[in-house]
C-alpha positions as CSV (number, residue, x, y, z in Angstrom):
1,M,-26.4,-4.4,-56.7
2,R,-26.7,-6.0,-60.2
3,K,-25.8,-9.3,-58.8
4,Y,-28.7,-9.0,-56.3
5,F,-30.9,-8.0,-59.0
6,F,-30.0,-10.8,-61.1
7,A,-30.2,-13.3,-58.4
8,L,-33.9,-11.7,-57.3
9,T,-34.8,-12.3,-61.0
10,L,-33.9,-15.8,-61.0
11,L,-35.9,-16.5,-57.9
12,L,-39.0,-14.6,-59.3
13,C,-39.0,-16.7,-62.3
14,S,-38.3,-19.8,-60.4
15,L,-41.5,-19.0,-58.4
16,T,-43.5,-18.0,-61.4
17,A,-42.5,-21.7,-62.7
18,M,-43.5,-23.2,-59.9
19,A,-46.7,-21.3,-59.3
20,Q,-47.5,-22.2,-63.3
21,E,-46.6,-25.7,-62.4
22,R,-48.7,-26.2,-59.4
23,K,-51.9,-24.4,-61.2
24,D,-51.5,-26.8,-64.1
25,T,-50.8,-29.9,-62.2
26,V,-53.3,-32.6,-60.7
27,V,-51.6,-35.1,-58.2
28,I,-53.4,-38.3,-57.2
29,T,-52.1,-40.0,-54.3
30,L,-52.9,-43.9,-54.5
31,R,-53.2,-45.8,-51.1
32,N,-50.0,-47.9,-52.1
33,G,-47.9,-44.9,-51.7
34,T,-47.7,-44.5,-55.6
35,E,-48.1,-40.7,-56.7
36,V,-49.6,-40.2,-60.2
37,R,-49.2,-36.6,-61.5
38,Y,-51.0,-35.4,-64.8
39,T,-50.0,-32.0,-66.1
40,S,-52.5,-29.5,-68.6
41,D,-50.7,-30.9,-71.6
42,K,-51.8,-34.2,-70.9
43,F,-55.4,-34.0,-69.6
44,D,-58.5,-31.8,-70.8
45,R,-60.8,-32.0,-67.6
46,V,-60.5,-33.9,-64.3
47,Q,-63.3,-34.6,-62.4
48,I,-62.8,-35.3,-58.7
49,I,-66.0,-37.0,-57.3
50,Y,-67.2,-35.6,-53.9
51,N,-64.9,-34.4,-51.3
52,L,-61.8,-36.2,-53.1
53,R,-63.0,-39.5,-51.3
54,Y,-64.9,-41.2,-53.8
55,G,-62.8,-41.3,-57.3
56,V,-61.1,-39.2,-59.9
57,K,-61.8,-39.3,-63.5
58,V,-59.1,-38.0,-65.8
59,Y,-60.1,-37.0,-69.2
60,L,-57.0,-37.4,-71.4
61,K,-55.7,-35.3,-74.7
62,N,-56.0,-38.4,-76.7
63,G,-59.7,-38.9,-76.1
64,K,-59.2,-41.7,-73.4
65,S,-60.1,-41.6,-70.1
66,K,-58.5,-42.8,-66.7
67,D,-60.5,-43.6,-63.4
68,Y,-58.9,-44.0,-60.1
69,L,-61.7,-45.7,-57.8
70,A,-62.4,-45.0,-54.0
71,T,-60.5,-48.1,-53.0
72,E,-57.5,-47.0,-54.8
73,V,-57.1,-43.0,-54.0
74,R,-56.0,-41.7,-50.8
75,I,-56.0,-38.4,-51.9
76,A,-56.4,-36.1,-55.0
77,K,-55.6,-32.5,-55.5
78,Y,-54.6,-29.7,-57.8
79,Q,-51.2,-28.2,-56.5
80,S,-52.9,-24.7,-57.0
81,G,-56.3,-24.0,-58.5
82,G,-58.1,-26.3,-60.8
83,E,-61.7,-27.3,-61.5
84,V,-63.4,-29.5,-58.8
85,V,-67.3,-30.9,-59.2
86,A,-68.7,-29.1,-56.2
87,D,-69.9,-31.3,-53.5
88,N,-73.6,-29.8,-53.3
89,N,-75.3,-33.2,-53.8
90,R,-78.0,-34.0,-51.2
91,N,-78.9,-37.6,-52.6
92,R,-75.7,-39.2,-53.5
93,N,-75.0,-42.9,-52.7
94,L,-73.2,-43.3,-49.2
95,Y,-71.5,-46.4,-50.0
96,R,-69.0,-47.8,-52.6
97,A,-71.5,-46.8,-55.4
98,K,-70.1,-43.4,-56.2
99,L,-69.3,-43.1,-59.9
100,L,-71.8,-41.4,-62.0
101,E,-73.5,-44.6,-63.7
102,Y,-75.0,-45.8,-60.4
103,P,-78.5,-45.6,-59.5
104,H,-79.2,-45.1,-55.7
105,L,-78.8,-48.3,-53.8
106,A,-81.8,-49.9,-52.2
107,E,-82.7,-48.8,-48.6
108,D,-82.5,-52.1,-47.1
109,S,-78.8,-52.9,-47.6
110,T,-79.3,-56.1,-45.7
111,M,-81.4,-57.5,-48.4
112,N,-79.7,-56.1,-51.4
113,Q,-75.8,-56.9,-52.5
114,L,-73.7,-54.6,-54.6
115,I,-71.7,-56.5,-57.2
116,I,-68.8,-55.2,-59.0
117,K,-67.1,-57.4,-61.7
118,S,-63.5,-55.8,-63.1
119,T,-60.5,-56.9,-64.6
120,P,-57.1,-55.8,-64.0
121,E,-56.2,-54.4,-67.5
122,F,-59.7,-52.4,-67.9
123,G,-60.9,-51.7,-64.4
124,I,-64.9,-52.0,-63.9
125,T,-66.6,-54.6,-66.5
126,Y,-70.1,-53.6,-64.5
127,S,-71.9,-53.2,-61.2
128,A,-75.1,-54.5,-60.4
129,E,-77.5,-54.6,-57.3
130,W,-78.8,-58.0,-56.4
131,S,-82.2,-58.2,-54.7
132,Y,-81.8,-61.4,-52.2
133,R,-85.6,-61.0,-51.4
134,D,-86.5,-61.3,-55.2
135,K,-83.5,-63.4,-56.0
136,A,-83.1,-61.1,-59.1
137,N,-81.1,-58.1,-60.4
138,R,-82.3,-54.7,-59.6
139,W,-80.1,-53.1,-62.3
140,S,-76.6,-53.4,-64.1
141,C,-74.6,-50.3,-64.9
142,Y,-71.1,-49.5,-66.8
143,Q,-69.5,-47.0,-68.8
144,M,-68.8,-46.9,-72.4
145,Y,-66.2,-44.8,-74.7
146,K,-66.1,-44.4,-78.4
147,N,-62.1,-45.9,-78.4
148,M,-63.0,-49.2,-76.4
149,L,-61.2,-52.4,-77.9
150,D,-63.5,-54.9,-79.6
151,T,-61.3,-57.9,-80.1
152,A,-62.4,-60.6,-77.8
153,S,-65.0,-62.9,-78.9
154,R,-68.2,-63.8,-77.3
155,N,-67.8,-66.4,-74.4
156,N,-71.3,-68.1,-74.3
157,D,-71.1,-69.9,-71.5
158,F,-73.2,-69.0,-68.5
159,Y,-72.4,-69.0,-64.7
160,E,-73.8,-69.1,-61.6
161,D,-72.4,-65.8,-59.6
162,E,-70.8,-67.5,-56.4
163,E,-70.3,-63.8,-54.9
164,I,-74.0,-64.2,-53.9
165,P,-74.8,-66.7,-51.0
166,E,-76.2,-70.0,-52.5
167,Q,-79.8,-69.4,-51.2
168,Y,-80.5,-65.9,-52.8
169,R,-78.8,-66.5,-56.2
170,S,-80.3,-67.8,-59.3
171,K,-79.1,-70.8,-60.8
172,L,-78.4,-72.5,-64.2
173,A,-81.2,-75.0,-63.5
174,D,-83.7,-72.3,-63.2
175,Y,-83.7,-71.4,-66.6
176,K,-83.4,-74.5,-68.3
177,S,-86.3,-75.5,-70.4
178,S,-88.1,-72.6,-69.2
179,G,-89.1,-71.0,-72.6
180,F,-86.9,-67.8,-71.5
181,S,-83.9,-66.7,-72.9
182,R,-80.8,-65.8,-70.6
183,G,-81.2,-62.3,-71.3
184,H,-78.1,-60.0,-70.6
185,L,-78.1,-56.5,-69.0
186,C,-74.8,-55.5,-69.7
187,P,-74.4,-57.4,-73.0
188,S,-71.6,-59.4,-74.3
189,A,-71.0,-57.0,-77.4
190,D,-70.5,-54.3,-74.9
191,R,-67.6,-55.7,-73.3
192,R,-65.1,-57.2,-75.6
193,C,-61.7,-55.7,-74.5
194,S,-60.8,-59.1,-73.3
195,D,-61.9,-62.6,-73.0
196,D,-62.0,-62.1,-69.3
197,Q,-64.1,-59.0,-69.4
198,N,-66.4,-60.5,-71.7
199,K,-66.7,-63.6,-69.8
200,Q,-67.8,-61.6,-66.7
201,T,-70.8,-60.5,-68.3
202,F,-72.3,-64.1,-68.4
203,F,-72.7,-64.1,-64.6
204,L,-76.3,-65.0,-64.1
205,S,-76.2,-61.8,-61.8
206,N,-76.1,-59.8,-64.9
207,I,-79.3,-61.7,-66.4
208,Q,-83.2,-61.5,-66.4
209,P,-85.3,-64.0,-67.9
210,Q,-86.4,-62.6,-71.0
211,W,-88.4,-63.7,-74.1
212,Q,-86.3,-64.4,-77.1
213,N,-88.7,-62.3,-79.2
214,H,-87.9,-59.5,-77.0
215,N,-84.4,-59.9,-76.5
216,G,-83.1,-60.9,-80.0
217,V,-84.9,-57.9,-81.5
218,L,-86.3,-54.9,-80.0
219,W,-83.8,-55.0,-77.0
220,S,-80.8,-56.1,-79.5
221,N,-81.8,-53.2,-81.6
222,F,-81.6,-50.8,-78.8
223,E,-78.2,-52.2,-77.4
224,K,-76.7,-51.5,-80.8
225,K,-78.0,-48.1,-80.7
226,V,-76.4,-47.4,-77.3
227,R,-72.9,-48.6,-79.0
228,D,-73.6,-46.3,-81.7
229,W,-74.2,-43.3,-79.3
230,A,-71.0,-44.2,-77.4
231,D,-69.1,-43.5,-80.4
232,I,-70.3,-39.7,-80.7
233,C,-69.8,-38.6,-76.8
234,D,-66.7,-39.3,-74.6
235,T,-68.3,-41.1,-71.9
236,L,-71.7,-42.9,-72.1
237,Y,-73.3,-43.8,-68.4
238,V,-75.3,-47.0,-69.1
239,V,-78.1,-48.5,-66.4
240,K,-80.1,-51.5,-67.9
241,A,-82.5,-53.3,-66.2
242,A,-86.1,-55.1,-65.5
243,T,-88.7,-54.3,-63.2
244,I,-88.9,-56.7,-60.1
245,R,-91.5,-54.7,-58.2
246,S,-94.5,-57.0,-57.2
247,D,-97.0,-54.9,-59.5
248,Q,-94.4,-55.0,-62.4
249,V,-94.1,-58.7,-63.0
250,Y,-95.8,-61.5,-64.6
251,E,-97.8,-63.9,-62.2
252,E,-96.0,-66.9,-64.5
253,K,-92.4,-67.6,-63.0
254,C,-89.3,-68.6,-65.1
255,N,-89.6,-72.5,-64.2
256,G,-91.9,-71.3,-61.3
257,K,-88.5,-69.8,-59.5
258,L,-87.6,-66.7,-61.2
259,L,-89.7,-63.6,-61.7
260,V,-90.5,-62.4,-65.1
261,P,-90.5,-58.8,-65.6
262,R,-93.1,-56.7,-67.4
263,Y,-90.9,-53.8,-68.6
264,F,-87.4,-53.8,-69.6
265,Y,-85.7,-50.2,-69.6
266,M,-82.1,-48.2,-70.2
267,A,-81.1,-45.0,-68.4
268,L,-78.7,-43.1,-70.1
269,L,-76.3,-40.3,-69.5
270,A,-73.9,-38.8,-72.3
271,Y,-70.8,-36.5,-71.3
272,Y,-69.6,-34.3,-73.7
273,K,-65.9,-33.1,-73.0
274,E,-65.7,-30.2,-75.6
275,T,-68.9,-28.2,-74.3
276,D,-68.6,-29.8,-70.7
277,K,-72.3,-30.8,-71.1
278,Y,-74.6,-33.8,-69.9
279,E,-77.5,-35.5,-71.8
280,A,-79.9,-37.5,-70.4
281,M,-82.7,-40.4,-71.8
282,A,-84.3,-43.4,-71.0
283,L,-86.0,-46.1,-73.4
284,W,-89.0,-48.3,-71.8
285,T,-90.2,-51.1,-73.3
286,V,-92.8,-53.6,-72.7
287,H,-91.7,-57.2,-72.2
288,E,-93.9,-59.3,-74.7
289,D,-93.4,-62.3,-76.2
290,K,-93.7,-60.9,-79.9
291,S,-90.9,-59.7,-82.4
292,V,-90.9,-55.6,-82.9
293,T,-88.8,-54.9,-85.9
294,G,-88.0,-51.6,-87.5
295,A,-88.8,-49.6,-84.2
296,D,-87.9,-45.9,-83.7
297,F,-86.1,-45.4,-80.5
298,K,-88.0,-41.8,-80.4
299,D,-91.3,-44.1,-79.4
300,Y,-90.0,-45.5,-76.5
301,A,-87.9,-42.6,-75.3
302,I,-88.9,-40.8,-72.0
303,S,-87.0,-38.7,-69.3
304,I,-85.2,-39.8,-66.8
305,D,-87.8,-38.4,-64.3
306,E,-90.5,-40.1,-66.0
307,L,-88.4,-43.3,-65.5
308,E,-88.0,-42.6,-62.0
309,E,-91.4,-42.3,-61.5
310,L,-92.3,-45.6,-63.2
311,T,-89.5,-47.5,-61.3
312,G,-89.1,-45.8,-57.9
313,I,-85.0,-45.8,-58.7
314,D,-83.2,-42.6,-58.3
315,F,-80.8,-42.5,-61.2
316,F,-77.7,-40.5,-61.7
317,C,-77.8,-39.6,-58.1
318,N,-74.1,-39.1,-57.9
319,L,-74.5,-36.1,-60.2
320,P,-74.1,-32.5,-58.6
321,D,-77.9,-31.6,-57.9
322,D,-78.3,-28.9,-59.9
323,I,-76.9,-30.6,-63.1
324,E,-78.8,-33.6,-62.3
325,D,-82.0,-31.7,-62.0
326,E,-81.8,-30.0,-65.0
327,V,-80.7,-33.1,-67.1
328,E,-83.3,-35.4,-65.8
329,R,-86.2,-33.3,-66.4
330,E,-86.0,-32.9,-70.4
331,C,-86.0,-35.6,-72.9
332,H,-84.2,-34.4,-76.1
333,K,-84.8,-36.9,-78.6
334,D,-83.2,-35.2,-81.2
335,K,-79.8,-34.5,-80.0
336,W,-79.5,-38.4,-79.7
337,K,-79.5,-39.3,-83.5
338,L,-76.2,-40.0,-85.0
339,P,-74.7,-37.8,-87.1
340,E,-75.3,-37.6,-91.0
């Protein structure tokens, strides 16, 4: 009897251990057959984006995070229990643009191209949506973290983007002697993990015609501010763009060929792992050929809802609807100041 009791005890202990392992383990099976496992001593939070089909973000204990994209993941699951972001989203993207930084893609997919630049070492550099009709960038978006490398030098060579059909892409000659700078949306200084990564920010698909007085002063100062904010949250989801609607561009064109936006703007979504909360804000600037120094970001800050009214673009549409509605409604400017 004692022998059977001892065997039963061992079995119960074994099952308990297995249950605990299942409860504390997330398993990600990649399309190449590789199985990746994380146990609770390695991660703080795992976000599986919408029905396990579109990607997985793992927030690690060391402050870093790891993304597994839809093209890589076959299935992701907790062995038992675990937190999964609910699929209660009515307006999410239905194409490849499933990560949280993506705005809603334009309805006419035949005249708009999704461009994703990446490197093997560091994943996505940025994504952009290109309008064939306007021959212009609709937006560029990307993620930032406080522990990003800053070791590569600025590339400084601009390139035509051969991913875009020739008749629809902007060309180096379109900017030559135009009086306009080639203004980055995802800036060079935000992507300095490697030379290859930095080089990708110089594709013309990531560029808009911009007066240097705006590009080098007001816009540049806000770009620096965004890098500072990335240091105080766990993930900063960034969208940068300029207006290309017919009522939001100047009559004058860059070399008579490219649209010149009347407004440049940023949409920002900060995630704080410790509180499991999101905060969002937008910055809206008038694109003028004048130097604005000493600007306070609060004078340019608006809510995401207000930005959507101004642009007609649905930002952060891949968030669950309840979170999206809450964070886009308010603009808590004081929460975006840097610690003393």
